[in-house]
Structure formats: structure tokens, C-alpha cells
C-alpha positions as CSV (number, residue, x, y, z in Angstrom):
1,M,-107.3,-145.3,6.1
2,D,-108.6,-147.0,2.9
3,T,-111.8,-148.6,4.0
4,A,-112.2,-150.2,0.6
5,L,-109.8,-153.0,1.4
6,P,-111.8,-156.2,1.4
7,R,-112.4,-157.8,4.8
8,T,-110.5,-161.0,5.6
9,V,-112.5,-164.1,5.1
10,P,-112.7,-166.6,8.0
11,G,-110.7,-169.7,7.3
12,E,-113.3,-172.2,8.2
13,R,-113.8,-175.6,6.6
14,P,-115.9,-175.6,3.4
15,G,-119.5,-176.7,3.2
16,P,-120.4,-180.3,2.6
17,G,-120.8,-179.9,-1.2
18,R,-117.3,-178.4,-1.6
19,A,-115.1,-180.7,0.5
20,G,-114.5,-183.2,-2.3
21,W,-113.4,-180.6,-4.8
22,N,-111.2,-178.8,-2.3
23,S,-109.3,-182.0,-1.5
24,L,-108.1,-182.1,-5.2
25,L,-106.8,-178.5,-5.1
26,P,-103.0,-177.9,-4.7
27,L,-101.8,-177.0,-1.3
28,D,-99.8,-173.9,-2.5
29,P,-101.8,-171.1,-4.1
30,N,-101.0,-170.7,-7.8
31,P,-99.0,-167.5,-8.1
32,L,-100.0,-167.1,-11.8
33,L,-103.6,-166.8,-10.7
34,T,-103.2,-164.8,-7.5
35,R,-100.3,-162.4,-8.4
36,P,-102.3,-159.7,-10.2
37,S,-104.8,-159.2,-7.3
38,D,-102.1,-159.7,-4.7
39,L,-99.9,-157.1,-6.2
40,V,-102.7,-154.5,-6.2
41,R,-103.6,-155.3,-2.6
42,A,-99.9,-155.2,-1.5
43,H,-99.6,-151.8,-3.2
44,R,-102.5,-150.4,-1.2
45,L,-101.3,-151.9,2.0
46,A,-97.9,-150.4,1.5
47,G,-99.5,-147.0,0.9
48,L,-101.4,-147.3,4.2
49,L,-98.2,-148.2,6.0
50,R,-96.2,-145.4,4.6
51,G,-99.0,-142.9,4.7
52,G,-98.6,-142.0,1.0
53,T,-97.8,-143.2,-2.5
54,V,-95.6,-146.3,-2.9
55,R,-94.1,-147.4,-6.2
56,F,-94.9,-150.9,-7.5
57,R,-91.2,-151.4,-8.0
58,D,-90.7,-151.0,-4.2
59,L,-92.6,-154.3,-3.6
60,H,-90.5,-157.5,-3.7
61,R,-90.8,-161.2,-3.0
62,L,-94.5,-161.2,-3.2
63,E,-96.2,-164.5,-2.2
64,R,-99.4,-165.9,-0.9
65,T,-98.5,-168.6,1.7
66,V,-100.3,-171.8,2.5
67,S,-101.1,-170.3,6.0
68,D,-103.4,-167.7,4.4
69,L,-100.9,-164.8,4.5
70,L,-100.0,-162.3,1.8
71,V,-96.3,-161.6,2.4
72,F,-94.0,-159.1,0.6
73,R,-90.9,-157.0,1.2
74,L,-91.2,-153.2,1.1
75,E,-87.9,-151.6,0.1
76,D,-88.2,-147.9,-0.5
77,R,-86.3,-144.7,0.4
78,A,-88.7,-143.8,3.2
79,A,-87.3,-146.1,5.9
80,D,-85.6,-149.4,6.6
81,P,-86.8,-152.4,4.5
82,L,-89.8,-154.2,6.0
83,V,-91.4,-157.7,5.7
84,V,-95.1,-157.0,5.5
85,K,-97.6,-159.8,6.4
86,H,-101.3,-159.4,5.6
87,P,-103.8,-162.0,7.0
88,R,-106.3,-163.3,4.5
89,S,-108.3,-165.3,7.1
90,A,-109.4,-165.1,10.7
91,R,-106.9,-167.9,11.5
92,A,-104.1,-166.1,9.9
93,A,-104.9,-162.9,11.8
94,G,-104.9,-164.9,15.0
95,S,-101.5,-166.4,14.2
96,L,-100.0,-163.0,13.4
97,T,-101.4,-161.5,16.6
98,H,-100.0,-164.4,18.7
99,G,-96.6,-164.0,17.0
100,C,-96.4,-160.3,17.7
101,A,-97.4,-160.8,21.3
102,A,-94.7,-163.5,21.7
103,L,-92.0,-161.1,20.3
104,R,-93.1,-158.4,22.7
105,E,-92.9,-160.7,25.6
106,L,-89.5,-162.1,24.6
107,A,-88.1,-158.6,24.0
108,G,-89.2,-157.6,27.5
109,D,-87.9,-160.8,29.2
110,D,-84.7,-159.9,31.0
111,R,-83.6,-163.5,31.0
112,V,-83.3,-163.5,27.2
113,G,-80.3,-161.1,27.2
114,E,-78.3,-161.2,23.9
115,W,-81.0,-163.3,22.3
116,R,-82.9,-160.1,21.6
117,R,-80.7,-159.3,18.6
118,L,-82.2,-162.3,16.8
119,L,-85.8,-161.1,17.2
120,P,-87.4,-159.0,14.4
121,P,-89.0,-155.8,15.6
122,A,-92.6,-156.0,14.6
123,E,-95.6,-153.6,14.6
124,E,-99.3,-154.2,14.0
125,L,-101.5,-152.0,11.9
126,R,-105.2,-152.2,12.7
127,Y,-108.4,-150.6,11.5
128,E,-111.5,-150.7,13.6
129,G,-109.9,-153.4,15.7
130,R,-109.2,-155.6,12.7
131,L,-105.6,-156.6,12.0
132,L,-104.6,-155.3,8.5
133,L,-101.0,-156.2,8.6
134,V,-97.8,-156.8,10.6
135,A,-94.6,-155.0,9.5
136,E,-91.3,-156.6,10.6
137,R,-88.0,-154.9,10.2
138,C,-85.8,-157.0,7.9
139,L,-82.9,-158.6,9.8
140,P,-79.6,-159.3,8.0
141,G,-78.7,-162.6,6.6
142,V,-80.1,-165.3,4.3
143,E,-82.5,-168.1,5.1
144,A,-80.7,-171.2,6.2
145,D,-82.6,-173.5,3.8
146,V,-81.6,-171.3,0.9
147,L,-78.0,-171.3,2.0
148,L,-77.9,-175.1,2.4
149,R,-79.4,-175.7,-1.1
150,R,-76.5,-173.6,-2.5
151,T,-73.8,-175.1,-0.3
152,P,-74.9,-178.4,1.3
153,G,-71.3,-178.9,2.6
154,R,-72.1,-176.3,5.3
155,T,-74.9,-178.4,6.8
156,L,-73.1,-179.7,9.9
157,P,-71.6,-176.4,11.2
158,L,-74.9,-174.6,10.5
159,A,-76.9,-177.2,12.3
160,V,-74.6,-177.1,15.3
161,A,-74.9,-173.3,15.4
162,A,-78.7,-173.4,15.1
163,L,-79.0,-176.0,17.9
164,D,-76.6,-174.2,20.2
165,T,-78.5,-170.9,19.6
166,V,-81.9,-172.3,20.5
167,A,-80.4,-174.2,23.4
168,A,-79.2,-170.9,24.9
169,L,-82.8,-169.6,24.8
170,H,-84.0,-172.8,26.5
171,R,-81.3,-172.6,29.2
172,A,-82.0,-169.0,29.9
173,T,-85.8,-169.4,30.3
174,G,-86.3,-173.1,31.1
175,R,-87.2,-175.2,34.1
176,P,-87.8,-179.0,34.6
177,E,-91.4,-180.1,34.7
178,R,-93.3,-183.4,35.0
179,A,-94.4,-184.2,31.5
180,D,-97.5,-186.2,32.6
181,R,-98.9,-183.0,34.0
182,R,-98.9,-181.4,30.6
183,T,-100.3,-184.2,28.4
184,A,-103.7,-182.6,28.1
185,D,-102.1,-179.6,26.5
186,W,-99.1,-181.2,24.7
187,V,-101.0,-184.2,23.3
188,D,-104.8,-184.2,23.7
189,T,-105.4,-180.6,22.5
190,R,-103.4,-181.3,19.3
191,L,-105.0,-184.6,18.6
192,T,-108.3,-182.8,18.8
193,V,-107.1,-180.4,16.1
194,L,-106.2,-183.2,13.8
195,T,-109.6,-184.9,14.4
196,E,-111.5,-181.7,13.7
197,E,-109.4,-180.5,10.7
198,V,-108.4,-183.6,8.9
199,P,-111.4,-185.7,7.7
200,W,-109.2,-188.9,7.5
201,C,-108.5,-188.7,11.2
202,A,-112.3,-188.7,12.0
203,G,-112.9,-191.8,9.9
204,A,-112.7,-195.4,11.3
205,R,-109.0,-196.1,10.5
206,G,-107.9,-192.6,11.4
207,A,-109.8,-192.5,14.7
208,T,-108.3,-195.9,15.7
209,A,-104.8,-194.6,14.9
210,V,-105.3,-191.3,16.8
211,R,-106.3,-193.3,19.9
212,A,-103.2,-195.5,19.5
213,L,-101.0,-192.4,19.3
214,R,-102.7,-190.9,22.3
215,D,-102.0,-194.0,24.3
216,R,-98.4,-194.2,23.2
217,L,-97.6,-190.6,24.0
218,H,-99.5,-190.6,27.4
219,G,-97.7,-193.8,28.3
220,G,-94.3,-192.6,27.2
221,L,-94.5,-189.3,28.9
222,A,-95.7,-190.7,32.2
223,G,-93.1,-190.3,34.9
224,R,-90.7,-188.3,32.6
225,T,-89.3,-184.9,33.3
226,L,-88.7,-182.6,30.4
227,T,-87.5,-179.0,30.3
228,T,-90.1,-176.4,29.5
229,A,-89.0,-172.9,28.3
230,W,-89.6,-170.3,25.7
231,T,-89.9,-172.3,22.5
232,H,-90.2,-171.2,18.9
233,G,-92.4,-174.1,17.9
234,D,-91.6,-174.0,14.2
235,Y,-87.8,-174.0,14.4
236,H,-86.6,-175.2,11.0
237,P,-84.0,-173.9,8.5
238,G,-86.5,-171.7,6.7
239,N,-87.1,-169.7,9.8
240,I,-83.4,-169.0,10.6
241,L,-81.3,-166.3,9.1
242,V,-77.6,-166.8,8.8
243,D,-74.7,-164.6,8.0
244,E,-73.4,-166.1,4.7
245,E,-69.7,-165.5,5.4
246,S,-69.4,-166.4,9.1
247,G,-72.2,-168.9,9.3
248,A,-73.5,-167.2,12.5
249,L,-77.2,-166.9,13.1
250,S,-78.4,-163.4,12.5
251,G,-82.1,-163.8,13.1
252,V,-85.0,-166.1,14.0
253,I,-88.3,-165.3,12.3
254,D,-92.0,-166.4,12.3
255,W,-92.9,-166.7,15.9
256,A,-96.6,-167.7,15.4
257,D,-96.2,-171.0,17.3
258,A,-94.0,-169.6,20.1
259,R,-95.0,-170.1,23.7
260,P,-93.2,-169.5,27.1
261,D,-93.7,-173.0,28.4
262,G,-93.3,-175.4,25.5
263,P,-91.2,-178.6,25.6
264,C,-87.7,-177.7,24.5
265,A,-87.3,-181.0,22.7
266,V,-89.8,-179.9,20.0
267,D,-87.5,-177.1,18.8
268,S,-84.4,-179.3,18.5
269,Y,-86.1,-182.4,17.1
270,L,-88.0,-180.4,14.5
271,F,-84.8,-178.8,13.3
272,V,-83.1,-182.1,12.8
273,L,-86.1,-183.7,11.2
274,T,-86.7,-180.9,8.7
275,L,-83.0,-180.8,7.9
276,R,-83.3,-184.5,6.8
277,Q,-86.5,-183.6,5.0
278,Q,-84.7,-181.0,3.0
279,R,-81.8,-183.3,2.2
280,E,-84.0,-186.2,1.1
281,R,-86.7,-184.0,-0.5
282,R,-89.5,-186.1,1.2
283,E,-92.5,-185.2,3.2
284,L,-91.9,-184.9,7.0
285,G,-94.5,-187.5,7.7
286,R,-92.8,-190.2,5.8
287,I,-89.5,-189.4,7.5
288,V,-91.1,-189.7,11.0
289,A,-93.0,-192.8,9.9
290,D,-89.6,-194.4,9.0
291,A,-88.3,-193.5,12.5
292,V,-91.3,-195.1,14.1
293,R,-90.9,-198.2,12.0
294,R,-87.2,-198.6,12.9
295,G,-87.7,-197.6,16.5
296,G,-85.7,-194.4,16.4
297,L,-83.8,-191.8,14.3
298,L,-80.9,-192.5,12.0
299,P,-77.5,-192.5,13.7
300,E,-76.5,-189.3,11.9
301,D,-79.5,-187.5,13.3
302,R,-79.0,-189.0,16.8
303,D,-75.4,-187.7,16.8
304,L,-76.6,-184.3,15.9
305,L,-79.2,-184.2,18.6
306,A,-76.6,-185.4,21.1
307,R,-75.0,-181.9,20.6
308,S,-78.3,-180.2,21.7
309,D,-79.9,-179.6,25.0
310,V,-82.6,-182.3,24.8
311,P,-82.4,-185.8,26.4
312,P,-79.8,-187.9,24.7
313,P,-81.4,-190.0,21.9
314,G,-81.0,-193.7,22.5
315,Q,-81.5,-193.6,26.2
316,E,-85.3,-193.7,26.3
317,P,-87.5,-196.8,26.4
318,D,-89.3,-195.5,23.3
319,E,-86.8,-193.7,21.0
320,A,-89.6,-192.6,18.7
321,L,-91.5,-190.8,21.5
322,L,-90.0,-187.4,21.0
323,P,-90.0,-187.5,17.2
324,L,-93.8,-188.4,17.5
325,L,-94.4,-185.5,19.9
326,T,-92.6,-183.2,17.6
327,W,-94.5,-184.4,14.6
328,L,-97.8,-183.9,16.4
329,W,-96.9,-180.3,17.3
330,H,-95.9,-179.6,13.7
331,V,-98.9,-181.0,11.8
332,A,-101.5,-179.9,14.4
333,G,-99.9,-176.4,14.3
334,N,-100.2,-176.3,10.5
335,A,-103.8,-177.6,10.5
336,A,-104.8,-175.0,13.0
337,K,-103.3,-172.1,11.0
338,S,-105.2,-172.8,7.8
339,A,-108.0,-175.1,6.6
340,R,-106.0,-175.6,3.4
341,Y,-103.9,-178.2,5.1
342,G,-106.7,-180.5,6.2
343,R,-108.4,-180.2,2.8
344,S,-105.2,-181.1,0.9
345,R,-105.2,-184.7,0.0
346,R,-101.5,-184.5,-0.9
347,W,-100.5,-183.0,2.5
348,V,-102.6,-185.4,4.5
349,T,-101.3,-188.5,2.6
350,G,-97.7,-187.3,2.9
351,N,-97.6,-185.9,6.4
352,V,-100.5,-187.4,8.5
353,V,-101.5,-190.8,7.2
354,P,-98.0,-192.5,7.1
355,V,-97.3,-191.7,10.8
356,L,-100.7,-192.6,12.2
357,T,-100.8,-195.8,10.1
358,E,-97.4,-196.8,11.4
359,V,-98.3,-196.1,15.0
360,A,-101.5,-198.1,14.7
361,R,-99.4,-201.2,13.6
362,R,-97.4,-201.3,16.8
């Protein structure tokens, strides 16, 4: 093993003197600045993985993600193509470890059945107990968000296929559960993440809005029964692989937010909301804020969700309840993965502030 690889840096919040400057930095790392060092590191990681020399031309689609990962494809003659993910912070290492554990559990769950073909086989490479990388075998197909940008006319059949597929996983592993018994986990824990990671949420206006959201979710979930099951937790078009000719799903990737007892509605609602986000090219928070303002989703989105396995939209006292719960899971999940989110003024003003401000007005 090459012990000269730099140790990952914990992804904690910056010291007091740096917070203001960091809030002005872009959310996405600049590839022009990071690519030279990232390419060298990817080359060394690939050599460790293959146990020998790897050519630079075997490295493809190199990127440093918002969630503190260095990701690239390794395509050489030694074996099948791999997607390699290297954590650049302690948080990223934790997310990768959780995702690998979820994939192992799912693959070993007899209830899952044919769903196993959609799971990417993944292996961890560690050194002295520290996670160096995760290598996933490339599954066939193209990311659904890429396909829909090229051929937007395929949105409806692809969305139906995606919702049907995740519903099959929910049916195979799910059971009804009283929602008010899970609010400490589903709501309170995630609101605490926002308060700790997003400075605006700890201020006077933010704290008031967070309390208003907590009361609304607690009140709306009281007395309700929802299905809990294996949930992906970040089920959006970018994490779905599709056969370009048939339109059938060929893989579901990035399981860092998966859990065996999540509320199924989060998967279905997030897919529909992010589908609209892609079509309108707006931040998710502004789309959810609009839903809160009007008291529910747009008719087109309600019709799509009616094809899924979640409670039929339009039959709840608070039609914005499940969009709000889904939004909370999404933004809190991102904020927990990387300190970059909470420090980004653009992300906070586009995804957090609009929703909480609208909830506080009600």
C-alpha cells in the first residue's frame, strides 16, 4: 500500500474567522483548479486497486463532488469497468461506509428477489482501518437525468417505470407503522441537523421557522399510518440507470441515504419533485415552497404520484405534509454529508430559506 496518500480531512465547519468567506465560495468545486491534483490522486488510487501500474488514459469522468468525494471510472483491460469513489472527508467516508453496508444487507435480503439485479456490487479498500475507496462495478445503462435532457418526450414512461420499480422494493420489504412513533427520528433528528449545519436556521428567523415546521410535521403525522420499508433515500433521476432503447431500469446507484425502515413516501415524492426541478431548472426548495404556498402539488405531479405506492395525493388534510417531510429528508441528508452545503449561501437561499419562510407564514 502507498502510505504517502494524504489522510482525509474531517469535514467539520470552519473556524469563526472563515465562515463569512466560505459562504461566498461556490457550492461545486472548480474542476479547473482541482483537476490536476485529483488526476494524480486518482491515478495512485487506481494503482492501489489494481495492484500495479494504471495508465492515465484508463481514468474517465473524473469529478470532485459537492459531498466531498473524488469519483472516477476505471476502464482498463484488467477487469470489468469500475466506478471508484474516494472520500475526502470523514463525513464522506461515513456516507460511503453506510452505502456499502446497505448494499450488502439488501443483497442478502431474500425478500428483495429480482431487485438484486439493480444493485451495483461494491467493495471497500481500507488501510489501517481507514477507508481509502469504494469500487462499484459499472451497471449498464445511462443516467435517467441525462436521457431526459436529450429526449424530454420520454419523461412520463420513464417516471412510471421508476415509480413502479421502487414501489416493488417497498412492497417486498414494507409494513404499516404509526407515523407518530417515528417523529423523533423522521423529523426532530433532521431538524437538529439543519440547526447545527445551517447558520441561518440557528438565527432568530430561522429558529422560529424551524419550530413552525416541527409543529406542522408533528401535528400532520399524528394518528397517521405510513408504510416503512427499505428506502433509497435519494431516489432521483440522477441515481437511476436506464436502458436507452427499452426504457427499462437497469440499475439504482448511490445508496448512502438508504435505510431498512424509512417512510416509502420519501422515495416517490422526491422522484416527482426532482423531476419537476429538472424540467423547470429551479432549486428544489423553491418548488417545495410553491407547493406549501398553494397547499399541495401541481395536478400533473399529483397524477404521477397517484400511480405510485404512496397515499393518494389530495386525500390528506394537509397536502403539503409529505412534500415537506421529503424536503426535510433531502436537505438534512445533504447538510449532514458535507459542510459545504450549510456554508453555501446560494444553496441555503435556494433550498432552505424559501421553504422555512413559507411554513412560518402559515
